[in-house]
C-alpha positions in Angstrom: 68.0 23.0 -136.7 65.4 23.0 -139.4 65.3 23.5 -143.1 63.2 26.7 -143.0 65.6 28.4 -140.6 68.5 27.6 -142.9 66.5 28.8 -145.9 65.9 32.1 -144.2 69.5 32.6 -143.2 70.7 31.9 -146.7 68.2 34.3 -148.3 68.9 37.0 -145.7 72.6 36.6 -146.2 72.6 36.6 -150.0 70.3 39.5 -151.1 68.0 38.4 -154.0 68.7 34.7 -153.4 66.0 32.0 -153.5 66.8 28.9 -151.6 65.1 25.5 -151.3 66.3 23.5 -148.3 65.4 19.9 -147.4 66.5 17.7 -144.5 64.6 15.2 -142.4 67.0 14.4 -139.5 67.9 17.9 -138.4 71.6 17.7 -139.1 71.9 16.7 -142.8 70.5 19.0 -145.4 70.3 19.6 -149.1 69.9 23.0 -150.6 69.5 24.6 -154.1 70.3 28.2 -154.1 69.6 30.5 -157.0 71.4 33.9 -156.9 72.6 36.4 -159.4 75.6 37.1 -157.3 76.9 33.6 -158.3 77.4 34.8 -161.9 81.0 34.4 -163.1 82.1 32.6 -159.9 83.4 29.0 -159.6 81.4 26.4 -157.7 83.8 26.5 -154.7 83.4 30.3 -154.4 79.6 30.0 -154.6 79.6 27.3 -151.9 81.7 29.5 -149.6 79.3 32.4 -150.1 76.5 30.2 -148.9 78.5 28.8 -146.0 79.3 32.3 -144.9 75.6 33.0 -144.4 75.4 30.1 -141.9 78.5 31.0 -140.0 79.4 28.8 -137.0 76.3 26.5 -137.6 78.3 24.7 -140.3 80.0 21.7 -138.7 77.9 22.2 -135.6 74.2 22.3 -135.7 74.4 21.7 -139.4 76.5 18.6 -139.8 76.3 18.4 -143.6 74.9 20.6 -146.3 74.9 19.4 -149.9 74.7 22.4 -152.2 73.6 23.1 -155.7 74.3 26.8 -156.5 73.2 28.4 -159.8 72.4 31.7 -161.3 68.9 32.5 -162.5 69.9 31.8 -166.1 71.4 28.4 -165.1 68.2 27.6 -163.2 65.9 28.3 -166.1 
């Protein structure tokens, strides 16, 4: 697994999202995801939204994903 593939999956799964993903070992990653759809949602719900874009890869090909999820206003 690579960071660019994860970024594309997140952005494809959350319309309008912008994601930055980093990870050097191919199984542990960090991502910052900016998405308007996060507005009014608690962090746990936001994280679940991102995990849903990755499906079965979570816990498999992606062993760990540290997330920062923010709205465009929060990112500014």
